[in-house]
N, C-alpha and C positions, 0 to 999 in steps of 0.2 A: 763272324769271327774267322780269320784266315787259318789255314792249317799250319800251326806253329810247331816247333819242336816240343816233344812231349814233356821234357824236363821243365819247360817254362810254364806249363799249365797243369801242374800236378793236381790241384784241386778239381779241375775239370776232368782229368783222367779218371778220378775216382767215380765221378758221376756217370760217365759213359761206360765204365767197365774196362778201361784200357790198363794193361799192366806193362811195366817196363820190361819184364822178361819176355813178354809176347811181342814187343814192338819190333824186335830184330828178325822175326821169323817171316819167311817168304811163302807165298802160295806155291804148292808143288807145281813144278813145270815152268816156273818163272824165276828170274834172277832177283836178288835182293835189291830193294829200293834204297838208295843211299843219299838221295838229294836231301839236304838239310834246310834249304830255304823254303818259305811258304809256297806251295805248289801253284796257288793262284797268281802270285807275283812272277814265278818262273814262266807260267803260261803267257801272261800278258807281255812280259819282257821279250819272250821268244818270238811271239807274233809280231811285235814291234820291229825286231831286227829283220825278220823275214819280209815284212812290208816295205821297209826302207831299201832292202836289196832289190826288191821287185821294182820299186820306183827308179832306182839307179839303172837297172837293166832295161827299163822301158825304152830308153833312147835307142839302143841297138835293135830292139825287137820291132820298132815301128816300121821298118822297111818291109816287113812281111805283109803289111796292109796296103802297100802301094805297088803299082805296076806302071811307072811313069814312062812315057814315050817322048823323048826330047828331040825327035827327028824334025819336027816343025811345031810352030805355035798351035796350029789346029790340032795336030796329033796329040800334043801335050794336054791341051784343054779337054779333049775327049777322054784321055787316059786318066784324068783326075776327077772327072765329073761325078763319079759315084762317091769318091772321098768328100767332095764338096757337099753333096747331098747328105751324106752321113754326118758331116760336121754341123750342118744346119739343124739336123735332128737332135743331136746331143746338146745343143745350146737352146733347144726349144723354139727355134725360129721356123715354125711349121704352119702357122695359121694363115688363112687367106687374108690378104689386105684389101681394103676398099679400092675401087677404081679412082684414080686421081682426078679431082675436079678443080684443082687450084688450091694454093695455100691461102688459108682464111685469115683475114685481118681481125684482130680482137679490138673491138671498140664498143662504146656504150654512150648513153646520153651524158655521162660525166666525163669520160676520157676518150679522146680520139685514138686511132691506131698508131699515129706517129708519136713515138716515145721521145725522140730527140732528133736533131738535124744539125748538120754542119754544111759548109759550102760544097762539100764533095759527096756526101752520102746522107741517106736517111736511115733511121732506126725504127723498125716497125714491130709492134707486138703481133705475133702470129701463132697460128696452130694449124695442124694438118692431121687428117684421120690416119691412124696406123693399123688399128684392129677394131673389131666391133666394140664400140663404146670407149675406145682408147685413142687419145690424141697425143701427138708430139706437140710440144708447146715451147716457145722461146722468143728469140729476136731474129729479125731479118735485117741484115745490113745491105741496103740497096744503093749501089753507086749511082751518081747522077749522070755519069757517062755510060755508054753502052758496055755491059759487062763482057769480059773475055772468057770467063769460066764461072762455074758454080761450085761452091764449096760448103760442106757441112763441117763446122768446127765444134768439136766436142770438148767441153771443159772438164776438169777434174770434178768428181762428185761433190767435193767441198766448195766448188765455185758456182755461183749463179751466172747466167749469161751476162748480166749487168756487170758483175765483177770482171769477167773475161775481157770486157772492152773499156774498163775504167769508169763506167757510169756509176759504179758503186765501189767502195774501197774493198781491198782484200787480195788483189793480185798485183804483183810488182809490174812496173811499166814494161820491162823487157819481155815479159811473158804474155803480153796482150797481143798475141799473133793475129787475131781477126782484124785489128786496125791496119796491120801491114798488108794483109790480104786484100782488104777493100781498097786500099791505096794503090794496089798493083792491078786493079781491074776486076776483082772477084766479087760476085754476089755471094754473101756469106750468111748461112743459116746456122744459128747457135741454139741447139736444143737444151732444155732443162733436163739434167740427169736426176734420177732418184738419189737422194742425198744420204749421207752417213749420220744425219741427225736421227733422233728417235721420237720426235714430237708426236707422230701419228701412229706409232707402232703399238698396237693394242686396241682394246675396246674399253672405253671408260666405264661401261656397265659390268665388266668382268675384271679386267686387270690391264694396266698399262705396263709395258716392258722396256727393258734397256736395249732391245734389239735395234740396230740401225734400220732405217726404212728399207735398205737393200736386203738385209737378212729377213725382215718381216715378209717381204715379197718372195724372197728365195725359198723360204721354208714351205709355204703353201704351194708355190709353183713347181718345186722339185717333185713333189708327190704326184703332180699331174703331167709330168713330162715337159715342163716348161721351166724357164729360168729368167731371172731378172736380166741377165746378159742377153738372152734371146729376145726378150721383149724390147730392149733398147736397140738391139740390132734391127729389129723390125721397124722401129721408128726411123732409123737411118735409111733403111731400104724404102720405107714409105716416102721419105723426103726425096730419095733418088727418083721414085715414081713421079713425084711432082716436078722435079727438075726436067725429067724426060718429057713430061707433058708440056712444060714451058717451051722446051726446044722445038717440039712439034708445032705448038701454036705460033711460035715466033719464026718458024721456018729457018732455024739455025741448028748447029750441031756443037754447042758449047761443051767442052769437056767437064767432067764431074770429079771432084776430089773430096776426100775425107781426111781430116786432121784431128788428132786427139792428144790430150795431155793427161797423164796419170790414168785414172779410171776411164777417161775419154780415150786415152791411148789404147787401152785394152779393147774398147769398142771399135776404134778405128781399124785395128788389126783384124778383129773378128768380122767386121763389116766388109772390109776389103776381101777377106778370104771367102765370105759367103756370097758376094755379089760381084759378078764380073763386069757390070756396067760402070763400076767405079774405076776411073782412069788413073788416079794417083792417090797414094796413101802416105801420110806422115804420122809415125808413131813416136811420141815423145815421152820419155820417162817411164816406159812400161816393159819394153822388149828385153827378155833374158831367159836363161834356163829355168824351167818351171818344175823341176823335180822336188822342190821344197814348197810347192803351192799349198800344202797342208798347213804351213805356218802363216799363210795369208788369211784374210777374212773369209768366212765360210761362203759368202756370196760369190766367191771365185771358184768354188768347188764345182767341177763339171764331171758328171758321170762318164767314165771311160775315156776322157779326153787324151790323157798321156799315153794310152795304148796306141794311139795313132797320130796325135797332133801335139807336138810341142810348138813353141813360138816359131821355130824355124820351118816346121811343116806348114804352119799357117802362112808364113811368108811365101812358101812354095806354091800355095793356092793363089796368091796374088800375082806371082810371076806369070808372064814376063811384063806385067804392067809396072808402072813406076812405084817404087817403095823407098821411102826415106826413113831411117831409124836414127833417132836422136837420144843419146844418153844424157839425161837432164834431171834436175831436182823436181820432185813432186811433193805435195803435202804428205807428211808421214803420219801414220796412225799407230798408236801403241796398243789399241784394243777397242772393244765396244765402249760406249758411254757407261759410266759408273751408275749403278742403281741409286735412285734418290727417293725421297719421301713420295709415296704414291706411285712409284715405278719400280717393279720387281726386277731382280737379276735373272740370269739364265741365258744371256746371249753367248754365242760361241766365241772362244778366244781367237785371236788372229790379228796380225800386225801388217802394216805396209811400211816398207823402208825404201829409201832411194836405192835403185838397182846397183849392185856391185859391178864396177866397170869390167872386171875380168869375166864375170858371168855373161855380161852383155856381149862382149867381144866373142866369147866362145859360141854363143848362139848365133851371132851375126855371121861368123865363119861357116856355120852349118847352113844358114839360109843362102849364103852367097853361092853355094854349090849349084843350086837350081838355076840361078841367073847365068852362071858361067856355062852350064850345059845348054842353055837356051840362046847363047850368044847375045845376052841382054845385059851385059855388065854395065852399060850406060844407063840402065833404068834402076840400078840398085845403089843406094848411098847410105853411108854410115858417118855420123859425126858425133862428137862428144862436146858437150858444153862444159868447159873447164875439165875437171877430172870426173865428169859424169854427175856433178852436183851443182852445175850452174843453171841459169834460167832456161826455160824451154822457148821454142820458137825463135832461135837465133837465125841470122841471115844464112849461115852455113847449112841450116836445115830447110828453111823456107825457100831458098834459091832453087835447089833440086826439085822440091815439091812443085813449085810453080812451073819449072821446066817440064815436068811430067804433065802439066796442064797446058803446054804450048805457050807459056808466058815466059819470055826471055828476061824481062827486066823486073827486078825486085825494087820497088819504090820505098822511100822512107815511110814509116807508119803515118797513117792519117791522124789528125788531131782528135783526141777523144771529145765526145759531146760533154758539155759541162753540167747539164741538168736534165733530169727525168721529168717530162711534162705531166705524167700521170699523177693525179691528185690522190686517188684511192688505191693505188697499186700496192700490194703486199706480196713479196716473194714467198712467204709462208703459205698464203692461200693458194698460190699456183702449185707449190710442192704438194699441198694437201690434195689438190685435184689429181695430180699425177699419181700419187700413191693410191688414192681411192679408186681411180679408174682401173689400175692393174689388179688391185685386190678384187674388185667386182668381176673383172674378166676371169680371174682365176676361180673365184667362187662359183661362177656360172659353169666353168669347166667341171668343177666338182659336182655340181648339181646334175649335170648331164652325163656324168661318167658311167653310171650304171648301164645306160643304153649302149655306150661304146663297148663296155665289157661284154654285154649280152651279144653284141654283134661279133666280137672277137671269138667268143666261145661257142658260136652258133654251129660250128662244124663238128663239135663233140656229139657223138651219137649215143643217146640214152635209151635206145630201143631195147637193149639187153645189156647184161653185165659184160658179156664178151665184147660187144660192140664198143661199150664205154671204155673198157681197158685198152682196146686197140687205138681208139681215137684220142684217148686222154694222154697217151705217151708223148705226143707232140707238145701238149700244153705243159706237161711235167718238165720236159727239157727246156721249153721256152722260159718258164718261170725261173728255172735254175740258171740258165744262160743270161737272160736279159734283165731279170728283176733282182736276183740275188748275186749273180756273178759267179762263174765257175772257175775254180783253180784246177789245173790238171791233176789227175789222181796221184796219190803218193806212190813213190817207188821204193821207199825205205822199208826194211823189215819191221815188223810190229814191235819186236824187242820189249815184251812186257816185263816190268819190274814191280815188285809188290813188297809190302811189309804189313804184318799183322798189327792192327790197332785196337781191335775189339775182341773180347772173350766174355760173352754174356751167356746166361742160361739158354737163350733161344738161338743164338747165332754167333758165328765168328766173322770178324770184319777185317778187310784189307784195304789199305791205300794202294792205288794202281796208277802207274804211269806208262803210257804207250807213245811211240814215236809216230809222227805224222809227216813232217817235213824237217829239214835241217832247222834246228832251233824251235820248232813247233811241236808241242806235246799235246796229248789228250790225257786227262787225269780224272780220278774219281774214287769213290769208296764202294767196294763190293761187300755185300752182306750175304753169307751163306748159312742157311738154317743148319742146325747141328744134327738133325735127324736124317741128313742125306745118306743114301746108301749107294753102293756100287750099282751102276746101271739105272739109277733113278734119274729120270729126265723131268726137270721142273720148268715151269714158266718163269720169266724174268720180267720185273717191272723196273724200267728206267725212271728214276725219280729226279726231276730237274728243278733245281732251285731258281729263284728269281733274281731281279736286279740287285747287284752288290752282295749276292749271297755266296755261300760255299756249300759243298756237299754235306758237311756236318749239320747244317741247318735243317736238313730233311730227316735227321736221325735223333738229334738231341731232344730230351724230354723236359727241358726247362729253358727259361730265358727268352730272348727275343725271337730266336729261331722257332721255338715251340709255339709262340704266339701266332705265327702265320702258317707253319707247316704241320703242326699237330703230330710231329714225329712219325709222319706217314710211312717213311721207308722202314723205320723200326717196327711199326705195327704190321706192315705187309710181310716183313721177314718173319715175324712171330706167327703169321698165318701160314707160313710154309713157302711163300714166294722167295725166290732169289731176287735181291734188289741191287741195283747199281745206281749210284748218285754221281753224275758227272759234274766236273767243274766246267762251267762255261765262262768265256773270257769277258763277259760284261761286268767288270770288276775294276774299281779304281777311279771312278768318276771321269774326269777329263782324260785320264790315262788311257782308258779303253775307248772313250769317245773319239779321241784323236786317231785311234787305229782305223776307225771308219773314214776319217779324213785322209789317211795315208793310203787307204785301199780304193776308195771311190775313183780316183783318177785313172787307175788301171782296171776299171770295170769289176771291182770287187766290193763286198760289204763285210761286216762282221760275220754274217751268216755264211759267207764263203768258207771261212775257216771252220765254223761250227759244224757245217755239213760234213766236211772231211773228217773232223774229229769224231763225229758220231758214226761215220762209216767204219773207222778204226775200232771204235768201241763195240760195234756190232760184230766185227770180225773177231775180236777178243772174246766176247761173250759166247758167240756161237761155237768157239773152240773149247769151252770149258766142259769137262766130262759130264756134269750134271745138268747142263742147260739144254732145253729143247729149242733149237734155233727157229722153229716155226711159231714159237709162242713168246716172243719178246714184245712187250707193250711199253708205251711211253705215257708218262703222267707228269705234267709240268704246271707250276704255279707262276702267275704273273709273267715275268720275262721268260720263265720256263713255259708258260702257256703260249707266249709269242713263238717260242721254239716249237711248240706242239703243232702249229699250223704251217710251219716252214720246213721242218726237218722230216718227220715221219711221212708226210705226203710224198716226199721226193725219194725216200729211201725204202725200197720194198722189204728190207729186213725187219721193219717194224710191223707187228701184226695188228696193232691198234694204237689210237692216240686219244688222250684226254687233255683238253685245254681248260685249265682252271684259272679263274680270276684274270682273264685277259681277253676272252672272245668278245668281239665288238664290231660295230660298224666302223672299220678301221680307217677308211678314207675320210669319213666325216671327222673322226677323231684327230686326224693329222692335218686337215685343211681348214676346219671351221674357225671363223673369227667371231662367231656369235654364240658359242657354247663353252661353258666353263671347263668342260672335260678335255678340251682340245690341247694337244701338245704345242700349239702355236703360242701358248702362254707360259711354257715351262722351260726348264733347262735341258730337256732331253733332245738336244739338237741332232743326235745320231738316229732318231726314229724314222726320219724321212727317207723313203726308198724311191728311186728314180722311176717315174711314170707308173707307179703302182695303181693309181686311180684308173688307168686305162688298160691295165693288165689283169689284176686279180685282187679282189677284196677278200675278206676272210671266208666268205661262202665259197668262192671259187677255189681258194687254197684248200679248204676242208674237203671239197668235193673230190680232190685228187686222192684222198684216202680210200674212197670207195673202190672196190666193195669191202675193204677192211673196215672194221668198226671205228666210229668216231663219237666222242662225247664232249659235252660242255658242262662245267660245274660253275654255278653262278650264285653268289651271295647277294641278297637284295640290297644290302647296305654297302656294297663294293663301290668305291668312288671312281673306279675306272671309267664307268659310263652308266647311264640309267638302264634299268631292265628293258625298257622299250627298244633301245638301240640293239641290245643283245638279242632280244626276241626277233626283231625284224631281220637281222642278219642270219640268225640260226634257222628261221623258217625256210630260207632258200636251201639250206643243207637238208632239212627234213624232206622237202619236196624232191630234192635230187635223189635221195635214197629211196623214196617212195616210187619215183619214176623207174628206178632199177628193180623194183619189187623186192627190196630188202630193207623195209622201214625199221625192222627190229634191230638193225645194226647201228642205229644212231639214236641218241637221246640227249636231253638236257635236264639237269637237276637244279632247281632253285632251292635255296635254303635261307632261313632267316639268320643272316650273319654277314660278316665283313669280307675283306680281301684276304681269304684264307682257305686252306684245305678243309673240307667238310668230312670227306671220307665215309659217306654212307652209300648213296647211289653209285658213286664212282667205284667203291670197293666191290659192290655187287656186280657192276659192269665188268670189272677185271676178272672176278671169279667166273662169271658166265662165259665171257668171250675168250679167256685164256684157258678155259677148261680146267679149273682148279676148284673143286667143290669147297664150300665154306667150312665143312666139317673136317676137312683134311688139314693137317699141320705139318 
């Protein structure tokens, strides 16, 4: 229940002991709180405005990441080499590719490799190795005359290679650019892209989902520092490997080009930026300002990309090679497929629209600067098909693209082949292979990830507490910077505002609002035991609610909140602890999940804000006259338990942390396609954190609490995960504390119950480690 105006919920006020006369009173030393809107909504709305400003400001801030030297082509390429390497990292194009041994023909006893043939070219069914167990697969258009160039032509994700050349219906004749390329002397390779269908998204033994194939792969890959974009760029680069091998074998130096439409345009731009061996790039129907990428499908979400790379910056990585940008129509997408019988919902929202011509021109103008400064204006072209909504692959675009491949003449399109000779070919089966290969590659990354994490953490010295604390600081900052994303510290005054909302026999309660950034607040409910005396310094327990919760859930003694939280803040206050129940911003379903979408492109996550909010909270609590700042503990349920392993380990102001109903083998929970507990099958698309699988699982995060105490509370019937997952991951924490000779500072309590606060062993843990005897009130 959100924090509503008290007059609206009179019956509820009676239950919790709020009086209208007390409601206007402020905590001494603070200003009166006068906000009348629900504080959870104020918080989420404010973060939303802040995130949008940061996106808009990212354009100007990108220059700080570059040190371009335009004095010569060689100097320029050297000056952007680190940026290019960083770009390959954030799209996940980092795995070693197999050595090229030639493009393989796909044939069987039933079907030959020749799919179709005309007087001027053959169409061959082909594949080529891209990663371990992963193949690019599609069609090769082989001209019957000696080729003049080699081109990779990337269709939109809704088009099959057969559609792109008219062998199958679905693409209008003017947009069949591969036919014009092969007629002009190009050998053309057309890969199959991971599609926007959802046929294979899920596990029939668990649940099928309405996620597109691209989102299905994106989710699991994102957690492992990989991306569906990076995987397909790797397929393009593997094709370039093959083309280079052909050139070597044939003793020629044919230029190599990449062309793409829609999703293929994205991949053409990204491939050209990633691989300097590509001589010419044509991007059709994709190039524009990207500050609203959060409105596009989630499989276009790239961690930290807009901090350094808009489309213009990617064009700068292609410069001074040939780049043609064509504003044209592409298949539009209103959102993910609708749920159907036997297929659950939960896919992330996101649409694809034809690029607004003004946005395209604005980004083109930014890109042109690099070509101007490199004296390469003859290598940069922009054309618009009609008003940006005409067909792709017009002569005005293909002509400059071919010129970049040293082909001066653009010939009329070749005649399409009339029939596919393959008797048993099914494009669905090919798509299934493509999806399954990337799923298996990602699952193998997940299976191997613990070894990668062990190697990464191997420099942490556990020989003593002092050694651990010194060496752990690097990991603490790395997790904050690279996994969560760090916002600069707040510079605003704290400006605490409060109003009294409780007057019970045991305690007085106040709503609290603190300033963090412009528009961004921290908020919560403070409970002060009534027997506090001047000079009395008490421990504090920060009681964190879970997903879609509010602070009152931790206090109320009835209803849905009590079902999960057992009024634990209320109980602890009656035991003599000061308690504070913060409002965290995971509230409002897609409203807060989109905050993650708006933050990821500038290297931030929801916890980037939460960490700074908790810093302010700690500052406020430490300044209260009856608080002992050395004895502030944290106790969170569910998403609050998620907070327990991400916030206290990074903030030294927390003296201990208790994770309830969330502790887990988190990497498995976020990547598994064979366990029903996995977020791969649910609507929580904000759960996935970039490259977490190779940085820190829950054991590593919890280890950063040491030597401060850490505890796990676990109900046997909690559906978050099985006991075995929890025990496996917690055993690493227990070993860590034992290695530091402080095993008494960590424990786990199992209880016979569900996803809820138990409040037995955890309360004892709080009393013991916050030095507040149970017989004191």
